[in-house]
C-alpha positions in Angstrom: 77.7 186.3 146.3 80.6 188.7 145.9 83.3 187.1 143.8 85.6 190.1 143.2 86.0 192.0 146.4 88.3 194.6 144.8 85.5 195.6 142.4 82.4 194.4 144.2 81.3 192.2 141.4 78.9 189.3 142.2 78.6 185.9 140.7 75.4 187.0 139.0 77.5 189.9 137.2 80.0 187.3 135.9 77.2 184.8 134.7 75.6 187.9 132.9 79.0 188.6 131.3 79.3 185.0 130.1 75.8 185.1 128.8 76.8 188.2 126.8 79.7 186.3 125.3 82.5 186.4 127.7 84.6 183.1 127.7 87.8 184.2 129.4 88.8 186.0 132.8 90.0 188.9 130.6 86.6 189.2 128.8 84.8 189.0 132.0 86.9 191.8 133.2 86.1 194.0 130.2 82.3 193.4 130.7 82.1 193.9 134.4 85.5 194.7 135.9 85.9 191.5 138.0 89.5 190.2 138.0 91.1 193.5 136.9 92.7 194.4 140.2 94.5 191.9 142.4 93.6 188.7 140.6 92.8 186.7 143.7 89.3 185.9 142.1 90.6 184.5 138.8 90.1 180.9 139.9 86.6 181.5 140.9 85.8 183.5 137.7 87.3 180.5 135.7 84.9 178.0 137.5 81.8 180.3 137.0 82.8 180.7 133.2 83.1 176.9 132.8 79.8 176.2 134.7 77.9 178.7 132.6 79.3 177.4 129.2 78.5 173.8 130.3 75.0 174.9 131.1 74.6 176.5 128.0 75.7 173.5 126.0 73.6 171.4 128.1 70.5 173.4 127.5 71.3 173.7 123.7 71.6 169.8 123.4 69.0 168.9 125.9 71.7 166.8 127.8 73.5 167.5 131.0 77.3 167.0 130.8 78.8 164.7 133.4 82.2 164.9 134.7 85.0 162.6 133.4 86.2 160.2 136.0 89.2 158.0 135.6 89.7 154.7 137.0 92.4 154.1 139.4 
């Protein structure tokens, strides 16, 4: 799926950037160019960064992280 339409960057490219050490939108932009033009994809890039970092942490610990839910 293309995340950054301006630069034609896919979610796979963004995941690869995170695997190479990118942890912010700016760092992803440095690695693959995503998010460096109009900025409309910043939210999606942030979500992908979070997903990848959580997956990396889960595989390192052998545990899957669960979302925190607050009681009403």
